[in-house]
TIVEXFI-110105 format. One record per residue (C-alpha): residue number from 1; residue in one letter; z, x, y negated. Coordinates in nm, 4 decimals. Example, Ala and Ser with C-alpha at 12.3 -4.5 7.8 and 13.67 -1.06 7.14 Angstrom:
residues 2
(atom 1,"A",(0.7800,1.2300,0.4500))
(atom 2,"S",(0.7140,1.3670,0.1060))
//
This chain:
residues 86
(atom 1,"M",(-6.4147,18.4899,-9.2911))
(atom 2,"A",(-6.5773,18.1849,-9.1647))
(atom 3,"T",(-6.4078,17.8593,-9.1824))
(atom 4,"V",(-6.5142,17.4930,-9.0732))
(atom 5,"S",(-6.4441,17.2288,-9.3432))
(atom 6,"D",(-6.5774,16.9498,-9.1157))
(atom 7,"P",(-6.4919,16.9510,-8.7466))
(atom 8,"P",(-6.7657,16.8635,-8.5075))
(atom 9,"S",(-6.7480,16.5016,-8.3975))
(atom 10,"G",(-6.4888,16.4250,-8.1333))
(atom 11,"V",(-6.2716,16.7545,-8.2254))
(atom 12,"E",(-5.9644,16.7343,-8.4415))
(atom 13,"F",(-5.7670,17.0305,-8.6160))
(atom 14,"I",(-5.3990,17.0641,-8.5896))
(atom 15,"H",(-5.2556,17.3136,-8.8511))
(atom 16,"K",(-4.9623,17.4986,-8.7118))
(atom 17,"N",(-4.6723,17.6214,-8.9352))
(atom 18,"D",(-4.7231,17.9869,-8.8222))
(atom 19,"G",(-5.0837,17.9680,-8.9855))
(atom 20,"R",(-5.2921,17.9088,-8.6655))
(atom 21,"M",(-5.5114,17.6324,-8.6069))
(atom 22,"T",(-5.5356,17.4130,-8.2851))
(atom 23,"A",(-5.8894,17.2564,-8.2182))
(atom 24,"R",(-5.8615,16.9483,-7.9712))
(atom 25,"H",(-6.1226,16.7749,-7.8158))
(atom 26,"V",(-6.0407,16.4148,-7.8286))
(atom 27,"E",(-6.1999,16.2634,-7.5230))
(atom 28,"S",(-6.0755,16.4990,-7.2891))
(atom 29,"G",(-5.7475,16.6275,-7.4423))
(atom 30,"V",(-5.8632,16.9951,-7.4014))
(atom 31,"A",(-5.7186,17.2137,-7.6664))
(atom 32,"S",(-5.7284,17.5906,-7.7763))
(atom 33,"F",(-5.6057,17.7609,-8.0780))
(atom 34,"G",(-5.7117,18.0723,-8.3058))
(atom 35,"D",(-5.6086,18.2241,-8.6461))
(atom 36,"T",(-5.8911,18.0298,-8.7997))
(atom 37,"E",(-6.0970,17.7043,-8.7174))
(atom 38,"A",(-6.3974,17.8923,-8.6336))
(atom 39,"E",(-6.1934,18.0882,-8.3798))
(atom 40,"A",(-6.0095,17.7745,-8.2641))
(atom 41,"L",(-6.3543,17.6216,-8.1929))
(atom 42,"R",(-6.4889,17.9201,-8.0242))
(atom 43,"Q",(-6.2022,17.9258,-7.7906))
(atom 44,"L",(-6.2326,17.5284,-7.7270))
(atom 45,"A",(-6.5995,17.5938,-7.6343))
(atom 46,"D",(-6.4756,17.8173,-7.3499))
(atom 47,"A",(-6.1962,17.5917,-7.2489))
(atom 48,"L",(-6.4421,17.2948,-7.2263))
(atom 49,"D",(-6.6908,17.4996,-7.0163))
(atom 50,"S",(-6.3863,17.5731,-6.7777))
(atom 51,"H",(-6.2657,17.1896,-6.7943))
(atom 52,"V",(-6.6087,17.0592,-6.6855))
(atom 53,"G",(-6.6739,17.3310,-6.4140))
(atom 54,"R",(-6.9009,17.5629,-6.5979))
(atom 55,"G",(-6.6436,17.8475,-6.6137))
(atom 56,"E",(-6.6458,18.1401,-6.3368))
(atom 57,"E",(-6.5061,18.0845,-6.0193))
(atom 58,"I",(-6.2163,18.3027,-5.9097))
(atom 59,"D",(-6.1977,18.3897,-5.5607))
(atom 60,"D",(-5.8398,18.5301,-5.5757))
(atom 61,"P",(-5.6176,18.3782,-5.8715))
(atom 62,"E",(-5.2954,18.5837,-5.7834))
(atom 63,"A",(-5.5012,18.9132,-5.7839))
(atom 64,"C",(-5.6706,18.8059,-6.0967))
(atom 65,"L",(-5.3674,18.7308,-6.2952))
(atom 66,"E",(-5.2267,19.0709,-6.1545))
(atom 67,"E",(-5.5229,19.2553,-6.2989))
(atom 68,"L",(-5.4715,19.0969,-6.6306))
(atom 69,"G",(-5.1107,19.1753,-6.6413))
(atom 70,"I",(-4.9742,18.8239,-6.6210))
(atom 71,"D",(-4.6698,18.7781,-6.4169))
(atom 72,"A",(-4.7052,18.4395,-6.2535))
(atom 73,"E",(-4.4050,18.4070,-6.0371))
(atom 74,"I",(-4.4286,18.0975,-5.7839))
(atom 75,"R",(-4.1336,17.9025,-5.8234))
(atom 76,"E",(-3.9672,17.6536,-5.5517))
(atom 77,"D",(-4.1716,17.3788,-5.7028))
(atom 78,"G",(-4.5068,17.5417,-5.5996))
(atom 79,"P",(-4.7657,17.7065,-5.7853))
(atom 80,"P",(-4.9139,17.5971,-6.1245))
(atom 81,"P",(-5.1875,17.3351,-6.0904))
(atom 82,"W",(-5.4634,17.5958,-6.1421))
(atom 83,"L",(-5.3622,17.7828,-5.8460))
(atom 84,"S",(-5.3020,17.5149,-5.6152))
(atom 85,"D",(-5.5708,17.4485,-5.3163))
(atom 86,"E",(-5.5413,17.0781,-5.3756))
//
């Protein structure tokens, strides 16, 4: 299995007690995790693409979450930030 001994510049790894790795982009604070450093970096790359606007546009976030089997209950304090129209 591939591992990364030295993270790319601007990325830090956080080793979790459960064995997973978190990769965090220091400048933006965007983070993601994986079972290995390499997987965490791949997930971080996807998260950064979404963060800077290169992700895919979702026309109907609620329908997308339902299709993925994610139950996102809208509470009295409003929807999560990624579902808000602001």
